[in-house]
VOBADO-48785 format. One record per residue: residue number from 0; residue in one letter; x, y, z of N, C-alpha, C in turn. Coordinates in steps of 0.02 Angstrom, whole numbers, plus 50000, padded with zeros to 5 digits. Atoms other than C-alpha are relative to their C-alpha. Layout:
N
num NUM	residuo A	n_u X	n_v Y	n_w Z	ca_u X	ca_v Y	ca_w Z	c_u X	c_v Y	c_w Z
...
END
This chain:
81
num 0	residuo M	n_u 50040	n_v 49947	n_w 50009	ca_u 44392	ca_v 58834	ca_w 57077	c_u 49985	c_v 50032	c_w 49944
num 1	residuo I	n_u 50022	n_v 49971	n_w 50070	ca_u 44301	ca_v 58907	ca_w 56921	c_u 49981	c_v 50074	c_w 50013
num 2	residuo V	n_u 50010	n_v 49931	n_w 50006	ca_u 44293	ca_v 59099	ca_w 56891	c_u 49970	c_v 50004	c_w 49929
num 3	residuo E	n_u 50035	n_v 49965	n_w 50058	ca_u 44165	ca_v 59161	ca_w 56756	c_u 50000	c_v 50078	c_w 50004
num 4	residuo V	n_u 50000	n_v 49925	n_w 50014	ca_u 44200	ca_v 59341	ca_w 56691	c_u 49967	c_v 50014	c_w 49942
num 5	residuo Y	n_u 50046	n_v 49967	n_w 50050	ca_u 44069	ca_v 59432	ca_w 56604	c_u 50038	c_v 50061	c_w 49979
num 6	residuo V	n_u 49986	n_v 49944	n_w 50011	ca_u 44144	ca_v 59563	ca_w 56502	c_u 49948	c_v 50039	c_w 49941
num 7	residuo T	n_u 50058	n_v 49967	n_w 50047	ca_u 44014	ca_v 59695	ca_w 56408	c_u 50020	c_v 50057	c_w 49983
num 8	residuo P	n_u 49976	n_v 49937	n_w 50016	ca_u 44023	ca_v 59850	ca_w 56317	c_u 49962	c_v 50055	c_w 50054
num 9	residuo K	n_u 50030	n_v 49948	n_w 49943	ca_u 43992	ca_v 60005	ca_w 56440	c_u 49938	c_v 50022	c_w 49949
num 10	residuo K	n_u 50068	n_v 49958	n_w 50040	ca_u 43815	ca_v 60095	ca_w 56401	c_u 50038	c_v 50056	c_w 49966
num 11	residuo G	n_u 49977	n_v 49937	n_w 50037	ca_u 43831	ca_v 60227	ca_w 56276	c_u 50070	c_v 49982	c_w 49957
num 12	residuo V	n_u 49942	n_v 50024	n_w 50046	ca_u 43984	ca_v 60135	ca_w 56184	c_u 49970	c_v 49964	c_w 49931
num 13	residuo L	n_u 50008	n_v 50037	n_w 50063	ca_u 43962	ca_v 60087	ca_w 56009	c_u 49994	c_v 49923	c_w 49995
num 14	residuo D	n_u 50008	n_v 50069	n_w 50011	ca_u 43910	ca_v 59902	ca_w 55988	c_u 49974	c_v 49972	c_w 49936
num 15	residuo P	n_u 50031	n_v 50015	n_w 50068	ca_u 43905	ca_v 59860	ca_w 55808	c_u 49980	c_v 49917	c_w 49988
num 16	residuo Q	n_u 50019	n_v 50095	n_w 50004	ca_u 43902	ca_v 59662	ca_w 55838	c_u 49939	c_v 50001	c_w 50042
num 17	residuo G	n_u 50073	n_v 49993	n_w 49961	ca_u 43750	ca_v 59700	ca_w 55958	c_u 49946	c_v 50019	c_w 49945
num 18	residuo K	n_u 50039	n_v 49966	n_w 50046	ca_u 43672	ca_v 59807	ca_w 55817	c_u 49987	c_v 49938	c_w 49944
num 19	residuo A	n_u 50014	n_v 50050	n_w 50049	ca_u 43698	ca_v 59662	ca_w 55693	c_u 49961	c_v 49940	c_w 50011
num 20	residuo V	n_u 50042	n_v 50065	n_w 49972	ca_u 43624	ca_v 59520	ca_w 55808	c_u 49929	c_v 50030	c_w 49991
num 21	residuo A	n_u 50070	n_v 49974	n_w 49997	ca_u 43472	ca_v 59634	ca_w 55843	c_u 49964	c_v 50013	c_w 49923
num 22	residuo H	n_u 50024	n_v 49991	n_w 50071	ca_u 43447	ca_v 59674	ca_w 55649	c_u 49989	c_v 49926	c_w 49977
num 23	residuo G	n_u 50012	n_v 50058	n_w 50022	ca_u 43477	ca_v 59500	ca_w 55607	c_u 49929	c_v 49961	c_w 50030
num 24	residuo L	n_u 50043	n_v 50033	n_w 49965	ca_u 43351	ca_v 59431	ca_w 55733	c_u 49934	c_v 50035	c_w 49976
num 25	residuo N	n_u 50053	n_v 49976	n_w 50018	ca_u 43226	ca_v 59560	ca_w 55675	c_u 49975	c_v 49974	c_w 49933
num 26	residuo S	n_u 50001	n_v 50012	n_w 50075	ca_u 43258	ca_v 59505	ca_w 55499	c_u 49966	c_v 49928	c_w 49998
num 27	residuo L	n_u 50024	n_v 50076	n_w 49987	ca_u 43207	ca_v 59322	ca_w 55557	c_u 49924	c_v 49997	c_w 50032
num 28	residuo G	n_u 50066	n_v 49999	n_w 49974	ca_u 43046	ca_v 59386	ca_w 55622	c_u 49994	c_v 50013	c_w 50074
num 29	residuo F	n_u 49993	n_v 49984	n_w 49919	ca_u 43096	ca_v 59412	ca_w 55803	c_u 49986	c_v 50069	c_w 50016
num 30	residuo N	n_u 50017	n_v 49924	n_w 49986	ca_u 43017	ca_v 59590	ca_w 55814	c_u 50010	c_v 50015	c_w 50069
num 31	residuo V	n_u 50015	n_v 49972	n_w 49929	ca_u 43013	ca_v 59590	ca_w 55997	c_u 50068	c_v 50020	c_w 50015
num 32	residuo V	n_u 49934	n_v 49980	n_w 49978	ca_u 43190	ca_v 59621	ca_w 56003	c_u 50023	c_v 50080	c_w 49978
num 33	residuo K	n_u 49981	n_v 49919	n_w 50010	ca_u 43237	ca_v 59808	ca_w 56018	c_u 50072	c_v 50017	c_w 49998
num 34	residuo D	n_u 49934	n_v 49978	n_w 50011	ca_u 43421	ca_v 59804	ca_w 56045	c_u 50032	c_v 49932	c_w 50033
num 35	residuo A	n_u 49944	n_v 50051	n_w 49981	ca_u 43568	ca_v 59684	ca_w 56088	c_u 50061	c_v 50027	c_w 50009
num 36	residuo R	n_u 49915	n_v 49980	n_w 49989	ca_u 43736	ca_v 59703	ca_w 56165	c_u 50019	c_v 49938	c_w 49995
num 37	residuo V	n_u 49959	n_v 50078	n_w 50002	ca_u 43861	ca_v 59557	ca_w 56139	c_u 50056	c_v 50027	c_w 50044
num 38	residuo G	n_u 49948	n_v 50001	n_w 49957	ca_u 43995	ca_v 59529	ca_w 56265	c_u 50049	c_v 49925	c_w 49991
num 39	residuo K	n_u 49973	n_v 50054	n_w 49989	ca_u 44104	ca_v 59391	ca_w 56319	c_u 50000	c_v 49972	c_w 50053
num 40	residuo L	n_u 50015	n_v 50052	n_w 49926	ca_u 44116	ca_v 59255	ca_w 56450	c_u 50077	c_v 49975	c_w 49995
num 41	residuo I	n_u 49924	n_v 50029	n_w 49993	ca_u 44305	ca_v 59207	ca_w 56506	c_u 49990	c_v 49960	c_w 50065
num 42	residuo T	n_u 50019	n_v 50057	n_w 49937	ca_u 44287	ca_v 59039	ca_w 56612	c_u 50084	c_v 50002	c_w 50016
num 43	residuo L	n_u 49919	n_v 50015	n_w 49965	ca_u 44465	ca_v 59031	ca_w 56722	c_u 49997	c_v 49940	c_w 50042
num 44	residuo K	n_u 50005	n_v 50062	n_w 49945	ca_u 44503	ca_v 58862	ca_w 56824	c_u 50057	c_v 50031	c_w 50031
num 45	residuo L	n_u 49949	n_v 49978	n_w 49952	ca_u 44603	ca_v 58922	ca_w 56966	c_u 50016	c_v 49936	c_w 50061
num 46	residuo E	n_u 49985	n_v 50057	n_w 49954	ca_u 44698	ca_v 58800	ca_w 57085	c_u 50073	c_v 50039	c_w 50037
num 47	residuo G	n_u 49949	n_v 49970	n_w 49946	ca_u 44816	ca_v 58854	ca_w 57232	c_u 50044	c_v 50067	c_w 49982
num 48	residuo G	n_u 49958	n_v 49935	n_w 50015	ca_u 44947	ca_v 59002	ca_w 57255	c_u 49961	c_v 50065	c_w 49994
num 49	residuo L	n_u 50028	n_v 49943	n_w 50003	ca_u 44809	ca_v 59126	ca_w 57270	c_u 49998	c_v 50037	c_w 50049
num 50	residuo K	n_u 49991	n_v 49959	n_w 49951	ca_u 44827	ca_v 59276	ca_w 57365	c_u 49935	c_v 50002	c_w 50046
num 51	residuo K	n_u 50055	n_v 50007	n_w 49943	ca_u 44727	ca_v 59301	ca_w 57530	c_u 49926	c_v 50012	c_w 49969
num 52	residuo D	n_u 50066	n_v 49968	n_w 50033	ca_u 44577	ca_v 59409	ca_w 57433	c_u 49994	c_v 49988	c_w 49930
num 53	residuo L	n_u 50010	n_v 50029	n_w 50061	ca_u 44526	ca_v 59301	ca_w 57291	c_u 49960	c_v 50059	c_w 49957
num 54	residuo N	n_u 50056	n_v 49951	n_w 50035	ca_u 44392	ca_v 59435	ca_w 57242	c_u 50058	c_v 50062	c_w 49978
num 55	residuo A	n_u 49957	n_v 49930	n_w 50019	ca_u 44533	ca_v 59584	ca_w 57239	c_u 50045	c_v 49968	c_w 49938
num 56	residuo E	n_u 49969	n_v 50029	n_w 50037	ca_u 44647	ca_v 59460	ca_w 57136	c_u 49969	c_v 49999	c_w 49923
num 57	residuo I	n_u 50033	n_v 50021	n_w 50055	ca_u 44518	ca_v 59407	ca_w 56998	c_u 49983	c_v 50074	c_w 49979
num 58	residuo E	n_u 50006	n_v 49931	n_w 50013	ca_u 44471	ca_v 59605	ca_w 56992	c_u 50056	c_v 50031	c_w 49970
num 59	residuo E	n_u 49936	n_v 49980	n_w 50030	ca_u 44666	ca_v 59642	ca_w 56956	c_u 49998	c_v 49971	c_w 49935
num 60	residuo M	n_u 49997	n_v 50042	n_w 50068	ca_u 44660	ca_v 59511	ca_w 56815	c_u 49961	c_v 50030	c_w 49945
num 61	residuo C	n_u 50033	n_v 49968	n_w 50050	ca_u 44517	ca_v 59596	ca_w 56743	c_u 50019	c_v 50054	c_w 49969
num 62	residuo K	n_u 49984	n_v 49928	n_w 50007	ca_u 44574	ca_v 59775	ca_w 56755	c_u 50068	c_v 50006	c_w 49954
num 63	residuo K	n_u 49935	n_v 50009	n_w 50023	ca_u 44750	ca_v 59707	ca_w 56693	c_u 50003	c_v 49976	c_w 49945
num 64	residuo L	n_u 49989	n_v 50049	n_w 50064	ca_u 44708	ca_v 59602	ca_w 56543	c_u 49925	c_v 49986	c_w 49966
num 65	residuo L	n_u 50061	n_v 50041	n_w 50031	ca_u 44532	ca_v 59527	ca_w 56526	c_u 49949	c_v 50045	c_w 49971
num 66	residuo A	n_u 50043	n_v 49951	n_w 50019	ca_u 44437	ca_v 59692	ca_w 56502	c_u 50032	c_v 50067	c_w 49998
num 67	residuo N	n_u 49980	n_v 49938	n_w 50011	ca_u 44469	ca_v 59858	ca_w 56421	c_u 49965	c_v 50055	c_w 50040
num 68	residuo T	n_u 50043	n_v 49963	n_w 49953	ca_u 44408	ca_v 59969	ca_w 56571	c_u 49979	c_v 50070	c_w 49968
num 69	residuo V	n_u 50013	n_v 49946	n_w 50012	ca_u 44399	ca_v 60104	ca_w 56465	c_u 49925	c_v 50004	c_w 49960
num 70	residuo I	n_u 50066	n_v 50003	n_w 50041	ca_u 44257	ca_v 60052	ca_w 56351	c_u 49959	c_v 49930	c_w 50025
num 71	residuo E	n_u 50030	n_v 50070	n_w 49996	ca_u 44206	ca_v 59883	ca_w 56435	c_u 49988	c_v 50004	c_w 50081
num 72	residuo D	n_u 50026	n_v 50021	n_w 49921	ca_u 44125	ca_v 59835	ca_w 56609	c_u 50003	c_v 49933	c_w 50005
num 73	residuo F	n_u 49999	n_v 50066	n_w 49974	ca_u 44146	ca_v 59677	ca_w 56704	c_u 49987	c_v 49985	c_w 50058
num 74	residuo S	n_u 50019	n_v 50037	n_w 49927	ca_u 44088	ca_v 59561	ca_w 56831	c_u 50027	c_v 49926	c_w 49989
num 75	residuo F	n_u 49986	n_v 50070	n_w 49992	ca_u 44124	ca_v 59389	ca_w 56892	c_u 49968	c_v 49955	c_w 50054
num 76	residuo S	n_u 50029	n_v 50035	n_w 49943	ca_u 44061	ca_v 59247	ca_w 56988	c_u 50051	c_v 49938	c_w 50005
num 77	residuo I	n_u 49958	n_v 50052	n_w 49974	ca_u 44156	ca_v 59115	ca_w 57083	c_u 49967	c_v 49931	c_w 50023
num 78	residuo K	n_u 50028	n_v 50061	n_w 49983	ca_u 44107	ca_v 58934	ca_w 57093	c_u 50061	c_v 49947	c_w 50010
num 79	residuo E	n_u 49955	n_v 50066	n_w 49977	ca_u 44182	ca_v 58771	ca_w 57159	c_u 50014	c_v 49961	c_w 49959
num 80	residuo A	n_u 49987	n_v 50040	n_w 50057	ca_u 44247	ca_v 58661	ca_w 57039	c_u 49967	c_v 49940	c_w 50009
END
């Protein structure tokens, strides 16, 4: 099973990397870009030994290690391998 975890800065949290991306795209002539937010994608390959509630276990992984929940939001999707 494959889990994709998406971690992004919370709204209202300064995102200097996103600002740099938006500025760079504008400098290249892509003036339609008004803002950018940069996050990360974490792909996990899971097999066996999982708790009964997979969603709860993945959420716990995110809260304990994969995302800084003070300044980041997360979501995830589960796919069959």
